[in-house]
Steps between C-alpha positions, in 0.01 A plus 500: 500500500764656283616349173860416424693788344672267254321480167543248219711739291735577790561126550570457127742793493688361801527157332638659183753701700624187682522307174706777334736509797551120484569511124752779549684300767509196268649706214755650735610155621520376140728789404725429798522131409575567131730797544850482359649750736813297559565413134840577353597798284549278195136392517385862497713627205333537161668560165380665179584318175574660161127505413407686819346198677568438870671166571669333796807385299792739455585614145758316294818711480591357158188661344590847625507765227744793505317833451683817405373778732589765240248355249203553733301813413301661778239754396414639159760425232683797351366643176681412182545737208213335307251573783449867424202691635278595210355846467139548402344788309171653600290809543402675825127414521431685826722693741395689814780742586343597833497139625815390317380193310351396171472226241692417184340316211749282311493561123530135390269310739279788625572384861477768771773527763506705818770767524598700807683832499803326660529283186535802269837615368351825363169682521220364283146605407201312360538376140883514512673207332745335739733203544491305826599179674276277710542389860277278717318711760257413779192501278652413162755631253621859542675717245841628608778708337242685292636758254366690199578388146 
């Protein structure tokens, strides 16, 4: 005689599936019972107080502060006369004319800065003394507005 095709693991899997389905139906009924679908608009409104916390009470109009829109600065503040860009002095340590780049060694700190041919104001060669300004590039500080002394 043939054996039953249902094994122990199949029975267990079927029991688990039925149990999951029942739990899902219970949760669904709970949500329907506890839902606040018909609640009023006033119950759903939330307010933000002066500290940035969410509350259910509206703000007190007597505590309102008047803010001058002209005093708000958006972006980087304008430079003042005291914020001048400083020029550095250095020597061309290496320059490849074919590829159009090189390095400048600053005289004071002995730091090396990358310089591209687009940052030159006049032609330079190795060992020329130059003045330059610094600008933040992708891989570090770059020398710009380079000119001979």
